BATOR-783361 format. One record per atom (N, C-alpha, C): atom name; x, y, z; residue in one letter; residue number from 1. Coordinates in steps of 0.001 Angstrom, whole numbers, plus 500000, padded with zeros to 6 digits. Each point is the difference from the previous one (the first is absolute). Layout:
N
 name      x      y      z resn resi
   CA      X      Y      Z    A  NUM
...
***
This chain:
283
 name      x      y      z resn resi
    N 500735 498982 499843    M    1
   CA 499054 501450 500343    M    1
    C 501005 500982 499835    M    1
    N 499816 501219 499459    K    2
   CA 500638 501132 499849    K    2
    C 499184 500647 500725    K    2
    N 500589 501488 500428    L    3
   CA 499289 501152 500432    L    3
    C 499867 501102 498805    L    3
    N 499246 500863 500247    A    4
   CA 499028 501242 499248    A    4
    C 499861 500794 501292    A    4
    N 500015 501159 499159    C    5
   CA 499331 501122 501075    C    5
    C 498946 500552 498583    C    5
    N 498887 500038 500370    S    6
   CA 499616 501050 499077    S    6
    C 500228 501884 499774    S    6
    N 499970 500260 498760    D    7
   CA 500238 501603 500008    D    7
    C 498945 501070 499994    D    7
    N 499008 499487 499841    Y    8
   CA 498499 501097 500868    Y    8
    C 500354 499936 501666    Y    8
    N 500441 499716 501214    T    9
   CA 500706 499635 500804    T    9
    C 499842 501295 500728    T    9
    N 501425 501029 498678    F   10
   CA 500342 501602 500890    F   10
    C 500023 500958 498777    F   10
    N 498410 500028 500040    P   11
   CA 499268 501056 498801    P   11
    C 501186 501629 500073    P   11
    N 500048 499728 500777    L   12
   CA 500448 501602 501005    L   12
    C 501865 500203 498522    L   12
    N 500377 498666 499910    L   13
   CA 501245 499476 499462    L   13
    C 499476 500292 498053    L   13
    N 501108 500437 499449    G   14
   CA 500135 499547 498581    G   14
    C 500284 498576 499740    G   14
    N 499602 499247 498433    H   15
   CA 499893 499287 500065    H   15
    C 501592 499381 500229    H   15
    N 500963 500802 499721    E   16
   CA 501581 500091 499465    E   16
    C 500681 499766 501399    E   16
    N 499190 500684 500510    E   17
   CA 500398 500313 502151    E   17
    C 499549 498794 500900    E   17
    N 498992 499962 499350    A   18
   CA 498977 498050 500573    A   18
    C 501199 499540 499724    A   18
    N 500034 499138 499044    C   19
   CA 501079 498798 499600    C   19
    C 501277 500263 500649    C   19
    N 499892 501154 500584    A   20
   CA 501524 499355 500023    A   20
    C 499908 500006 501896    A   20
    N 498294 500343 501046    L   21
   CA 500231 499764 500695    L   21
    C 499945 499066 499930    L   21
    N 498683 498960 499049    I   22
   CA 500412 498529 500321    I   22
    C 500750 499355 500163    I   22
    N 501102 500279 499170    A   23
   CA 501908 499242 499304    A   23
    C 499898 500487 501645    A   23
    N 500326 500937 500301    S   24
   CA 501214 500010 501392    S   24
    C 499276 499209 500921    S   24
    N 498199 499979 500157    L   25
   CA 500410 498250 501132    L   25
    C 499766 499389 499623    L   25
    N 500747 499115 498086    G   26
   CA 500158 499117 500772    G   26
    C 499003 499256 498914    G   26
    N 499053 499974 499452    F   27
   CA 498923 499744 498850    F   27
    C 500873 499563 499159    F   27
    N 499079 498757 499191    A   28
   CA 501019 499638 498561    A   28
    C 498826 500603 498784    A   28
    N 498783 500153 500726    G   29
   CA 498930 500389 498621    G   29
    C 498999 501038 500794    G   29
    N 499614 500781 499175    V   30
   CA 499168 501278 499779    V   30
    C 498000 499528 500026    V   30
    N 499519 499918 500236    N   31
   CA 498236 500147 499845    N   31
    C 499978 501156 498995    N   31
    N 499498 500220 499460    V   32
   CA 500574 501099 498492    V   32
    C 497897 500470 499664    V   32
    N 499164 500898 501510    G   33
   CA 499452 500258 499967    G   33
    C 499393 500490 498148    G   33
    N 498832 500186 499570    V   34
   CA 499804 501408 499084    V   34
    C 497992 499343 500003    V   34
    N 499968 501222 500598    W   35
   CA 498574 500839 500056    W   35
    C 499809 500901 499798    W   35
    N 498387 500436 499769    G   36
   CA 499186 500663 500043    G   36
    C 500752 501312 500717    G   36
    N 500232 500259 501390    S   37
   CA 500010 500919 501027    S   37
    C 500798 499449 501134    S   37
    N 500873 500533 500272    G   38
   CA 501007 499688 501578    G   38
    C 501521 498643 499418    G   38
    N 500392 500454 498921    T   39
   CA 501217 499085 499382    T   39
    C 500942 500766 498733    T   39
    N 501193 500288 500397    R   40
   CA 500841 500258 499028    R   40
    C 499564 500358 499164    R   40
    N 499604 498770 499642    L   41
   CA 500138 499631 498448    L   41
    C 498247 499610 499480    L   41
    N 499711 501124 498904    R   42
   CA 498761 500160 500236    R   42
    C 499395 499142 499030    R   42
    N 498326 499838 499831    A   43
   CA 499718 499158 499310    A   43
    C 499920 500300 498498    A   43
    N 499076 500689 499956    E   44
   CA 500260 500801 498973    E   44
    C 501387 500951 498720    E   44
    N 500404 499985 500959    E   45
   CA 501212 499934 499555    E   45
    C 501257 498946 499950    E   45
    N 499766 498944 500164    V   46
   CA 499933 498842 499634    V   46
    C 500376 499495 498680    V   46
    N 498801 499957 499691    A   47
   CA 498657 499674 499193    A   47
    C 500167 500573 498923    A   47
    N 500331 501410 499714    A   48
   CA 500796 501252 499205    A   48
    C 500987 499051 499034    A   48
    N 500830 499402 500635    D   49
   CA 501372 499962 499056    D   49
    C 500363 498586 501094    D   49
    N 499194 498449 500893    P   50
   CA 501024 499002 500187    P   50
    C 501385 499141 500197    P   50
    N 500108 500512 498908    G   51
   CA 501200 499497 499306    G   51
    C 501233 500807 500728    G   51
    N 499660 501406 499647    A   52
   CA 501075 500578 500537    A   52
    C 499933 500325 501330    A   52
    N 499089 500071 501171    R   53
   CA 500009 500239 501035    R   53
    C 500197 498500 500803    R   53
    N 500015 499598 499180    G   54
   CA 500212 498231 500182    G   54
    C 501369 499917 500344    G   54
    N 500611 500093 499016    R   55
   CA 501879 500385 499922    R   55
    C 500392 500903 501172    R   55
    N 499817 501098 500016    E   56
   CA 500233 501192 500544    E   56
    C 499922 499075 501393    E   56
    N 499355 499074 500588    V   57
   CA 499902 499513 501356    V   57
    C 500349 499187 500021    V   57
    N 500561 498670 499408    A   58
   CA 500658 499271 500007    A   58
    C 502021 500848 499989    A   58
    N 500082 500975 498917    E   59
   CA 501557 500600 500604    E   59
    C 499745 500319 501117    E   59
    N 498984 501193 500482    R   60
   CA 499634 499709 501467    R   60
    C 500629 499423 501492    R   60
    N 499656 498558 499650    L   61
   CA 500228 498968 501052    L   61
    C 501459 499922 499637    L   61
    N 500366 499767 499096    A   62
   CA 500846 499464 499692    A   62
    C 501322 500885 500429    A   62
    N 500116 501052 500263    R   63
   CA 500926 501368 500294    R   63
    C 500457 499858 501227    R   63
    N 498896 498824 500849    H   64
   CA 499675 499836 501325    H   64
    C 499751 498707 501030    H   64
    N 500920 499048 498449    G   65
   CA 499915 498911 500184    G   65
    C 498768 498716 500790    G   65
    N 498912 500810 498987    L   66
   CA 498286 499432 500751    L   66
    C 499802 499096 497709    L   66
    N 498666 499213 500717    V   67
   CA 499353 499718 499384    V   67
    C 498568 500243 499973    V   67
    N 499023 499959 499095    A   68
   CA 498737 500183 500516    A   68
    C 499616 498335 500250    A   68
    N 498856 499898 501311    A   69
   CA 500145 499511 499850    A   69
    C 498643 498960 499857    A   69
    N 498802 501218 499875    D   70
   CA 498841 500236 499723    D   70
    C 500113 501362 499811    D   70
    N 498914 499809 498692    V   71
   CA 498870 501219 499473    V   71
    C 498469 500568 500399    V   71
    N 500395 500363 500986    F   72
   CA 498028 500060 500305    F   72
    C 498837 501168 499960    F   72
    N 498868 499678 498913    L   73
   CA 499841 501081 499269    L   73
    C 498736 500120 500671    L   73
    N 499606 501235 499867    M   74
   CA 498281 500456 500202    M   74
    C 500300 501736 499171    M   74
    N 499262 499518 499062    A   75
   CA 499429 501198 499714    A   75
    C 499113 501116 500019    A   75
    N 499011 500130 501125    D   76
   CA 499554 501482 500370    D   76
    C 499456 499633 501560    D   76
    N 499820 501064 500908    P   77
   CA 499670 499629 500728    P   77
    C 498751 499073 500293    P   77
    N 499114 500399 499266    D   78
   CA 498274 499398 499785    D   78
    C 500895 498603 499144    D   78
    N 499533 499140 501262    F   79
   CA 500374 498593 499343    F   79
    C 498721 499346 498611    F   79
    N 499461 500599 499809    S   80
   CA 498993 499564 499215    S   80
    C 500839 500749 498620    S   80
    N 500323 500962 499829    V   81
   CA 500890 500562 498704    V   81
    C 500446 498516 499734    V   81
    N 500052 499465 498842    L   82
   CA 500818 499389 499288    L   82
    C 499798 498542 501057    L   82
    N 498836 499730 500737    A   83
   CA 499817 498875 500613    A   83
    C 499663 498696 499157    A   83
    N 501132 498894 499850    V   84
   CA 499956 498697 498823    V   84
    C 498861 499545 500388    V   84
    N 499020 500021 500837    N   85
   CA 498853 499527 499834    N   85
    C 498943 501194 499729    N   85
    N 500547 501008 499978    H   86
   CA 498561 501336 499773    H   86
    C 499215 499012 498873    H   86
    N 498560 500800 500295    P   87
   CA 498578 499372 499425    P   87
    C 500164 501009 498990    P   87
    N 501090 500130 499391    G   88
   CA 499251 500467 498458    G   88
    C 501185 499594 499429    G   88
    N 499716 499753 498889    S   89
   CA 500579 499508 499044    S   89
    C 501492 500500 499090    S   89
    N 499414 501824 500299    Q   90
   CA 500875 501300 499541    Q   90
    C 501360 499786 500917    Q   90
    N 499062 500112 501120    E   91
   CA 501619 500436 501484    E   91
    C 500820 498276 500144    E   91
    N 499668 498871 499749    R   92
   CA 501163 498660 499906    R   92
    C 500351 500636 498885    R   92
    N 499596 500117 498803    E   93
   CA 500439 500136 498904    E   93
    C 501811 500968 499853    E   93
    N 499632 501129 500492    R   94
   CA 500720 501091 500797    R   94
    C 501036 499488 500931    R   94
    N 499190 499029 500393    S   95
   CA 500959 499147 501458    S   95
    C 501241 499202 499300    S   95
    N 499510 499154 498990    R   96
   CA 500703 498906 499221    R   96
    C 501001 501191 499064    R   96
    N 499665 500304 499263    E   97
   CA 500955 501126 499749    E   97
    C 501594 500924 500796    E   97
    N 498615 500310 501174    R   98
   CA 501951 500382 501105    R   98
    C 500454 498834 500298    R   98
    N 500138 499564 500358    F   99
   CA 500173 498471 500538    F   99
    C 501081 500145 498660    F   99
    N 499750 499626 499253    K  100
   CA 501109 500216 498961    K  100
    C 501590 500426 500167    K  100
    N 499262 501491 500330    Q  101
   CA 500988 500636 500685    Q  101
    C 500901 500263 501174    Q  101
    N 498912 498994 500591    W  102
   CA 500554 499870 501454    W  102
    C 501174 498736 499607    W  102
    N 499560 499392 499152    V  103
   CA 500862 498305 499867    V  103
    C 501419 500569 498730    V  103
    N 500405 500758 499263    E  104
   CA 500939 500848 499388    E  104
    C 500220 501135 501363    E  104
    N 500115 500999 500863    F  105
   CA 500470 500264 501021    F  105
    C 500741 498894 501173    F  105
    N 499769 498977 500502    A  106
   CA 500300 499322 500766    A  106
    C 501250 499284 499037    A  106
    N 499889 499712 498825    G  107
   CA 500856 499130 499643    G  107
    C 501369 501019 499608    G  107
    N 500124 500520 499453    A  108
   CA 500794 501281 499945    A  108
    C 500713 500345 501297    A  108
    N 499259 500203 501144    A  109
   CA 500333 500048 501397    A  109
    C 501043 499178 500420    A  109
    N 499629 498948 499704    G  110
   CA 500879 498322 500278    G  110
    C 498876 499265 500651    G  110
    N 498971 499987 500309    A  111
   CA 499403 499847 501152    A  111
    C 499503 498804 499397    A  111
    N 500065 498550 500395    D  112
   CA 498933 498753 499621    D  112
    C 499097 499837 499828    D  112
    N 499491 500764 500989    G  113
   CA 498161 500139 499926    G  113
    C 499738 501260 500305    G  113
    N 498170 500118 500645    L  114
   CA 499271 501372 500179    L  114
    C 499527 499153 500234    L  114
    N 499410 501130 500956    T  115
   CA 499291 499878 501575    T  115
    C 498423 501047 499353    T  115
    N 498613 499596 500067    I  116
   CA 498745 500515 499612    I  116
    C 498862 499868 500933    I  116
    N 498490 500938 499538    L  117
   CA 499591 500032 501337    L  117
    C 498725 498655 499453    L  117
    N 499335 499733 501023    P  118
   CA 499220 497986 498968    P  118
    C 498707 500720 499996    P  118
    N 499212 501439 499791    G  119
   CA 499088 500799 499804    G  119
    C 499014 500336 501183    G  119
    N 498905 500353 499650    L  120
   CA 499328 500282 501308    L  120
    C 497932 498972 499714    L  120
    N 498950 500680 501522    D  121
   CA 499023 499389 499611    D  121
    C 499746 501723 499562    D  121
    N 498921 499021 499120    F  122
   CA 499118 501412 499094    F  122
    C 498474 500139 500716    F  122
    N 499397 500802 500289    E  123
   CA 499336 500237 500075    E  123
    C 497762 499469 499075    E  123
    N 499803 498941 499881    G  124
   CA 498773 499650 499585    G  124
    C 501120 498454 499173    G  124
    N 500591 500075 500616    V  125
   CA 501068 498402 499122    V  125
    C 500338 499187 500958    V  125
    N 499334 498647 500368    A  126
   CA 500621 498858 500222    A  126
    C 500740 499480 500436    A  126
    N 500456 500270 501847    H  127
   CA 501930 499691 500327    H  127
    C 500273 499280 499328    H  127
    N 499623 498475 499470    E  128
   CA 500626 499001 499417    E  128
    C 499706 500094 498219    E  128
    N 498965 501649 499806    D  129
   CA 500322 500020 498518    D  129
    C 501433 500598 499985    D  129
    N 500237 500949 500932    S  130
   CA 501025 501302 499832    S  130
    C 501311 498781 500396    S  130
    N 500155 498732 500194    L  131
   CA 500710 500082 500520    L  131
    C 501202 498879 498970    L  131
    N 498496 499003 498987    A  132
   CA 500182 499882 498651    A  132
    C 500537 500538 498711    A  132
    N 499848 500972 500571    R  133
   CA 499984 501608 498916    R  133
    C 501720 499905 499828    R  133
    N 500522 499887 501237    A  134
   CA 500973 500318 500994    A  134
    C 500817 499122 499282    A  134
    N 499870 498672 500223    A  135
   CA 500705 498848 499789    A  135
    C 500657 500047 498583    A  135
    N 498799 500129 498920    E  136
   CA 499809 500244 498587    E  136
    C 500763 500898 499435    E  136
    N 499893 501259 500928    E  137
   CA 500611 500693 499288    E  137
    C 501928 500564 499977    E  137
    N 500574 499108 501535    L  138
   CA 500807 500284 500833    L  138
    C 500665 498082 498801    L  138
    N 499543 498981 499558    A  139
   CA 500668 499265 499287    A  139
    C 500708 500507 498453    A  139
    N 498584 501358 499620    V  140
   CA 500735 500550 498773    V  140
    C 501538 500681 500196    V  140
    N 500110 500222 501151    R  141
   CA 500898 501505 500828    R  141
    C 501396 497950 499911    R  141
    N 499748 499509 500898    V  142
   CA 500781 499044 500384    V  142
    C 501027 499129 498138    V  142
    N 498840 500335 499728    Q  143
   CA 500694 499380 498293    Q  143
    C 500847 501277 498897    Q  143
    N 499332 500869 500139    A  144
   CA 501227 501079 500035    A  144
    C 500965 500526 500713    A  144
    N 499649 499274 501172    A  145
   CA 501821 500453 501140    A  145
    C 501027 498452 498796    A  145
    N 499005 499420 500407    R  146
   CA 501140 499054 499102    R  146
    C 500052 499660 499352    R  146
    N 499510 500315 499167    E  147
   CA 500829 500310 498605    E  147
    C 500840 500899 499392    E  147
    N 499779 501098 501584    A  148
   CA 501558 501062 499187    A  148
    C 501018 499520 501431    A  148
    N 499783 498497 500473    G  149
   CA 501248 499533 500911    G  149
    C 499657 500558 501690    G  149
    N 498815 500586 499792    L  150
   CA 500168 500435 501786    L  150
    C 498585 498881 500321    L  150
    N 499977 500534 502131    E  151
   CA 499053 499113 500431    E  151
    C 499348 500764 500799    E  151
    N 497828 500241 499564    V  152
   CA 499385 500980 500874    V  152
    C 500124 499148 500998    V  152
    N 499007 501279 501322    S  153
   CA 498869 499877 501443    S  153
    C 499566 500904 499869    S  153
    N 499137 499640 501007    V  154
   CA 499363 501292 500302    V  154
    C 499848 499891 502192    V  154
    N 500163 501080 500023    E  155
   CA 499976 500512 501740    E  155
    C 498611 499092 500260    E  155
    N 499719 499911 501007    P  156
   CA 498709 499734 500628    P  156
    C 500065 500995 501107    P  156
    N 498531 501526 499645    H  157
   CA 499983 500622 501127    H  157
    C 498689 500557 500285    H  157
    N 500186 499830 501368    V  158
   CA 499056 500729 500100    V  158
    C 498382 500446 499226    V  158
    N 499047 500249 499997    G  159
   CA 499321 500376 499198    G  159
    C 500094 499660 498595    G  159
    N 500389 499433 499725    S  160
   CA 500120 499390 498640    S  160
    C 498894 498622 499949    S  160
    N 500678 499046 498939    I  161
   CA 498881 499168 499434    I  161
    C 500310 498655 501018    I  161
    N 501444 500363 500362    V  162
   CA 500416 498558 500447    V  162
    C 500749 500396 501615    V  162
    N 499021 500421 500760    A  163
   CA 500045 500057 501483    A  163
    C 499902 499548 500769    A  163
    N 499785 498801 499457    S  164
   CA 500388 498623 501199    S  164
    C 500553 499043 499726    S  164
    N 501010 499167 500492    P  165
   CA 500478 499031 500059    P  165
    C 499151 499084 499586    P  165
    N 498005 499915 499586    G  166
   CA 500328 499108 499172    G  166
    C 499134 500654 499020    G  166
    N 500104 500935 499629    D  167
   CA 500002 500431 498052    D  167
    C 501355 500310 500258    D  167
    N 500983 499944 500498    T  168
   CA 501738 499848 499725    T  168
    C 499745 498817 498841    T  168
    N 499654 498967 500784    R  169
   CA 500573 498722 499662    R  169
    C 499608 499834 499091    R  169
    N 498190 500435 499969    R  170
   CA 499432 499649 498881    R  170
    C 500165 500499 498129    R  170
    N 500791 501489 500352    L  171
   CA 500668 500273 499191    L  171
    C 501166 499244 498822    L  171
    N 500585 499701 500826    V  172
   CA 501328 499641 499558    V  172
    C 499742 498376 499743    V  172
    N 498646 499111 500777    E  173
   CA 499867 499112 498997    E  173
    C 498914 500664 498823    E  173
    N 499733 500505 499417    L  174
   CA 499001 500183 499076    L  174
    C 500993 500944 499106    L  174
    N 501204 500539 500503    C  175
   CA 500646 500281 498679    C  175
    C 501716 499190 500007    C  175
    N 499812 499381 499296    P  176
   CA 501784 499184 500649    P  176
    C 501026 500626 499243    P  176
    N 501060 499958 500092    G  177
   CA 501068 501201 499841    G  177
    C 500488 501356 500159    G  177
    N 498684 499740 501095    L  178
   CA 500086 501806 500637    L  178
    C 500344 500183 501650    L  178
    N 501323 500561 500065    G  179
   CA 500301 500112 501082    G  179
    C 499367 500766 501151    G  179
    N 500591 499761 501013    L  180
   CA 498948 501394 501447    L  180
    C 502130 500095 500310    L  180
    N 499162 501840 500064    T  181
   CA 501188 500328 501122    T  181
    C 498969 500235 501161    T  181
    N 500517 499779 501129    L  182
   CA 499539 499574 500857    L  182
    C 500177 500862 501905    L  182
    N 499032 501023 499699    D  183
   CA 500137 500515 501768    D  183
    C 499433 499486 500626    D  183
    N 500176 499551 501190    H  184
   CA 498959 499641 501192    H  184
    C 499378 500969 501060    H  184
    N 500544 501339 499415    S  185
   CA 499128 501856 500447    S  185
    C 498962 499714 499633    S  185
    N 499708 499869 499275    H  186
   CA 498871 500364 499878    H  186
    C 498367 498865 499620    H  186
    N 501303 499017 500874    F  187
   CA 499181 498894 500555    F  187
    C 499639 500190 501346    F  187
    N 500319 500085 500590    V  188
   CA 500641 500090 501879    V  188
    C 499459 500894 500543    V  188
    N 499837 501478 498483    M  189
   CA 499120 501017 500674    M  189
    C 498766 499989 500205    M  189
    N 499376 498842 498920    Q  190
   CA 498809 499354 500419    Q  190
    C 499576 499361 501296    Q  190
    N 500925 499027 500477    G  191
   CA 499753 499565 500893    G  191
    C 500177 498337 499371    G  191
    N 500778 499619 499290    Y  192
   CA 500151 498688 499445    Y  192
    C 500922 499277 500809    Y  192
    N 500112 498838 500080    A  193
   CA 501750 499773 500208    A  193
    C 500800 499700 499613    A  193
    N 501396 500025 499849    V  194
   CA 501307 500229 499089    V  194
    C 500408 497728 499593    V  194
    N 499456 499453 500317    P  195
   CA 499696 498476 499737    P  195
    C 499222 500019 498775    P  195
    N 498504 500848 500006    E  196
   CA 499371 499575 498580    E  196
    C 500152 500723 499180    E  196
    N 501125 500430 499254    L  197
   CA 500457 499605 499019    L  197
    C 501148 499400 499590    L  197
    N 500356 498968 500759    D  198
   CA 501117 499017 499748    D  198
    C 499869 499379 498602    D  198
    N 498391 499318 500073    P  199
   CA 499516 499391 498477    P  199
    C 500787 501237 499151    P  199
    N 499985 500756 499631    V  200
   CA 500343 500316 498493    V  200
    C 501909 500979 499971    V  200
    N 500621 499093 501020    F  201
   CA 501305 500174 499843    F  201
    C 500251 499628 499276    F  201
    N 499861 498799 499093    G  202
   CA 500624 499445 499353    G  202
    C 500145 501201 498415    G  202
    N 498931 501178 500109    R  203
   CA 499728 501027 498930    R  203
    C 500814 501160 500257    R  203
    N 500124 500006 500602    V  204
   CA 500602 501112 500484    V  204
    C 500957 500604 498966    V  204
    N 500789 501196 499712    R  205
   CA 500933 500335 499431    R  205
    C 501080 501070 500333    R  205
    N 498887 500752 500892    R  206
   CA 500341 500904 500547    R  206
    C 499497 500320 501558    R  206
    N 501466 500298 500832    L  207
   CA 499202 500211 501332    L  207
    C 499444 501311 500521    L  207
    N 499424 500777 500150    H  208
   CA 500301 501373 500799    H  208
    C 499789 500115 501550    H  208
    N 500873 500362 500655    A  209
   CA 499973 500129 501195    A  209
    C 499854 500973 500662    A  209
    N 499318 499790 501496    R  210
   CA 499934 501290 501290    R  210
    C 499249 499757 500436    R  210
    N 500522 500726 501053    G  211
   CA 499253 499684 501710    G  211
    C 498263 500697 499115    G  211
    N 499138 499216 501229    A  212
   CA 498535 500204 499977    A  212
    C 499592 499242 501128    A  212
    N 498500 500589 500554    R  213
   CA 499265 499073 500682    R  213
    C 498346 500249 499672    R  213
    N 499330 499252 500848    P  214
   CA 498085 499753 499689    P  214
    C 500259 502195 500007    P  214
    N 499030 500177 499306    E  215
   CA 499618 501397 499050    E  215
    C 501119 500957 499950    E  215
    N 500754 499773 500067    R  216
   CA 501296 501006 499175    R  216
    C 501359 499418 499133    R  216
    N 499595 500258 499243    L  217
   CA 500507 499416 498462    L  217
    C 501882 500350 499706    L  217
    N 500028 500489 501455    Q  218
   CA 501844 500559 499732    Q  218
    C 499997 500083 501505    Q  218
    N 501473 499876 500777    V  219
   CA 499818 500418 501515    V  219
    C 501715 499730 500479    V  219
    N 500905 500364 500452    G  220
   CA 501224 499706 500212    G  220
    C 500541 498569 500354    G  220
    N 500660 499391 500419    M  221
   CA 499992 498480 500288    M  221
    C 500271 500049 501384    M  221
    N 499565 501056 500830    K  222
   CA 499372 499535 501098    K  222
    C 499202 499577 500248    K  222
    N 498700 501069 499116    E  223
   CA 497759 498525 500280    E  223
    C 500591 499233 498566    E  223
    N 501140 499244 499744    N  224
   CA 499407 499591 498739    N  224
    C 499644 498603 500084    N  224
    N 498703 499761 499749    E  225
   CA 499732 498701 499950    E  225
    C 500466 498742 499259    E  225
    N 500126 500183 499066    I  226
   CA 500528 499163 498132    I  226
    C 501180 499094 500573    I  226
    N 500412 498637 500231    D  227
   CA 500768 499282 500362    D  227
    C 500843 499855 498719    D  227
    N 501174 500150 499247    Y  228
   CA 500186 500144 499663    Y  228
    C 501328 499064 499759    Y  228
    N 499810 499097 501325    E  229
   CA 500934 498942 499736    E  229
    C 499691 499244 499538    E  229
    N 498430 499484 500078    H  230
   CA 499296 498931 499764    H  230
    C 499592 500673 498249    H  230
    N 499917 501111 499341    V  231
   CA 499892 500657 498946    V  231
    C 501269 499425 499564    V  231
    N 500819 500076 500390    V  232
   CA 501585 499890 498885    V  232
    C 500393 498366 500105    V  232
    N 499599 499073 500749    G  233
   CA 500110 499126 500415    G  233
    C 499073 499587 499059    G  233
    N 498735 499866 499927    G  234
   CA 499147 499819 499753    G  234
    C 500162 499623 498430    G  234
    N 500533 501179 499448    L  235
   CA 500088 500223 497742    L  235
    C 501294 499145 499957    L  235
    N 501223 500114 501106    A  236
   CA 500904 499363 499751    A  236
    C 499711 498170 499642    A  236
    N 498854 499979 500487    D  237
   CA 499840 498487 500141    D  237
    C 499209 499513 498431    D  237
    N 499136 501081 499650    A  238
   CA 499483 500452 499239    A  238
    C 500859 499994 498174    A  238
    N 501421 500289 500579    G  239
   CA 500841 499594 498721    G  239
    C 500066 502031 499570    G  239
    N 499344 500519 501369    F  240
   CA 500572 501525 498783    F  240
    C 501249 500668 500047    F  240
    N 500245 500422 499063    D  241
   CA 501519 500074 499642    D  241
    C 500047 502053 500101    D  241
    N 499157 500461 500044    G  242
   CA 499697 502058 499391    G  242
    C 500757 500192 501103    G  242
    N 499568 501573 499702    F  243
   CA 500293 501070 500900    F  243
    C 498493 499985 501081    F  243
    N 500732 500267 501387    L  244
   CA 499438 500215 500999    L  244
    C 500255 501749 500206    L  244
    N 499037 500478 499576    I  245
   CA 499757 502077 500003    I  245
    C 499533 500480 501243    I  245
    N 501063 501556 500366    T  246
   CA 498723 499729 501211    T  246
    C 499660 501163 499263    T  246
    N 498455 500442 500806    E  247
   CA 499148 501220 499197    E  247
    C 499470 500911 501069    E  247
    N 500152 500581 500152    Y  248
   CA 499599 500917 500797    Y  248
    C 500251 501797 499089    Y  248
    N 499022 500429 501073    L  249
   CA 499147 501005 499297    L  249
    C 500277 501735 500506    L  249
    N 499868 500715 499302    W  250
   CA 500085 500889 501227    W  250
    C 498559 501064 498932    W  250
    N 499118 499949 500581    I  251
   CA 498668 500203 498773    I  251
    C 499031 500840 501622    I  251
    N 499652 500871 499191    D  252
   CA 498201 500653 501291    D  252
    C 499082 499141 499689    D  252
    N 500093 498110 500294    Q  253
   CA 498847 499780 499495    Q  253
    C 500149 498742 501240    Q  253
    N 498936 499825 500750    A  254
   CA 499941 498500 500294    A  254
    C 500957 499954 501509    A  254
    N 500826 501961 500483    R  255
   CA 500634 500027 501197    R  255
    C 501030 499360 499601    R  255
    N 500852 499532 498076    C  256
   CA 501163 499891 499791    C  256
    C 501324 500762 499782    C  256
    N 498814 501288 500556    D  257
   CA 502052 500752 500356    D  257
    C 499868 500188 501355    D  257
    N 500138 499392 500770    E  258
   CA 499896 499732 501575    E  258
    C 501462 499070 500333    E  258
    N 501103 499695 499155    C  259
   CA 500776 499055 500130    C  259
    C 501075 500577 499219    C  259
    N 501076 499549 500748    D  260
   CA 501606 500610 499330    D  260
    C 499667 498811 499142    D  260
    N 500453 500307 498890    T  261
   CA 500084 499046 498714    T  261
    C 501605 499569 499694    T  261
    N 500421 500760 500747    L  262
   CA 501744 499647 499717    L  262
    C 500627 498914 501213    L  262
    N 499381 500393 501291    S  263
   CA 500307 499591 501054    S  263
    C 498959 498122 500173    S  263
    N 498655 500245 499050    E  264
   CA 499399 498991 500189    E  264
    C 500276 499026 499142    E  264
    N 500542 500793 498382    T  265
   CA 500563 498906 498888    T  265
    C 501542 498848 501158    T  265
    N 500837 500868 500567    I  266
   CA 501360 499878 500257    I  266
    C 499219 498336 501154    I  266
    N 498967 500071 500705    L  267
   CA 499476 499404 500968    L  267
    C 499354 498872 499301    L  267
    N 499508 500367 498913    M  268
   CA 499226 498523 498830    M  268
    C 501321 499283 499232    M  268
    N 500517 501020 499598    R  269
   CA 501258 499347 499446    R  269
    C 500901 499045 500999    R  269
    N 500495 499868 501188    D  270
   CA 500497 499282 501395    D  270
    C 499149 499274 499804    D  270
    N 498590 499518 499922    R  271
   CA 499478 499111 500548    R  271
    C 499486 499278 498869    R  271
    N 499992 500416 498989    L  272
   CA 500184 499005 498658    L  272
    C 501057 499332 499329    L  272
    N 500889 500489 500336    T  273
   CA 501545 499562 499836    T  273
    C 500345 498646 501358    T  273
    N 499650 500768 501089    A  274
   CA 499910 498497 500911    A  274
    C 499404 498743 499719    A  274
    N 499036 500307 500334    A  275
   CA 498826 498981 498744    A  275
    C 500251 499281 499431    A  275
    N 500670 500770 499213    A  276
   CA 500535 499037 498573    A  276
    C 500963 498990 500190    A  276
    N 500889 500738 501214    S  277
   CA 500744 499312 499983    S  277
    C 500330 498673 501113    S  277
    N 498687 500276 500410    T  278
   CA 499308 499035 501757    T  278
    C 498983 498663 499129    T  278
    N 499905 500362 497990    S  279
   CA 499327 498875 499409    S  279
    C 500696 499204 499505    S  279
    N 500078 498501 500054    P  280
   CA 500754 499400 498891    P  280
    C 499808 500229 498807    P  280
    N 499302 500144 499725    S  281
   CA 499308 499742 498642    S  281
    C 500158 501005 498505    S  281
    N 500086 501392 501425    A  282
   CA 500825 501927 499108    A  282
    C 501335 499331 500034    A  282
    N 500457 499175 500167    V  283
   CA 501251 500258 499733    V  283
    C 500417 499660 498504    V  283
***
């Protein structure tokens, strides 16, 4: 297993400065965020010239001895925009076209894959229908990424079509080849127990790690209730050899601006390192 840090953990720094800091902390890779807001690399700017923007990122990472551990795409702060399972056919077509640009960017940046959102429930559409549509659309993206030599995963999150462990399992059953970027904080804050996600460990492509507890999406390590020793050991037993990514946010949402992201990133780095080193399967 390898360790990476999310570049959007340090939003007050320029991207070059964030990469320099991440390198100084001893991480091997960077989780490159491309969002509609909240990241230095903005979705619309990247979409305008994905190849050139990707090559710029690859060169920047190389200057600091880093690699692109993943590319995390969120097109708009409104997750219904370009949602993979949007009920409108024209919006779904726009989403497919945008995905082609994401694939070009990820490849140019040197990543071996990318993470996108799984879709939403929409008013007037049955949950099972939305889930089936998400699986159908994601299968198209799995194939498109595969043709470019890349993998694709989704991050189940609060408010998404797969906000529960059961729906997360159902989605990967419906969509062979789809990976998961698993972030236990989205489940623990809803009251789910960590082991409820053990059945999907074999489908995990990347792990996002931060402290969380019931009713809080992000907390410091002193309040954290996620057993990362259990998570890392379980992933290792399932054959996971990808990146463990620290993902603290500093945003004015869900009280995420109450964490010292630098200190908590260091604490999480050390905890993940220790967990991996004590798991025989992770060596």
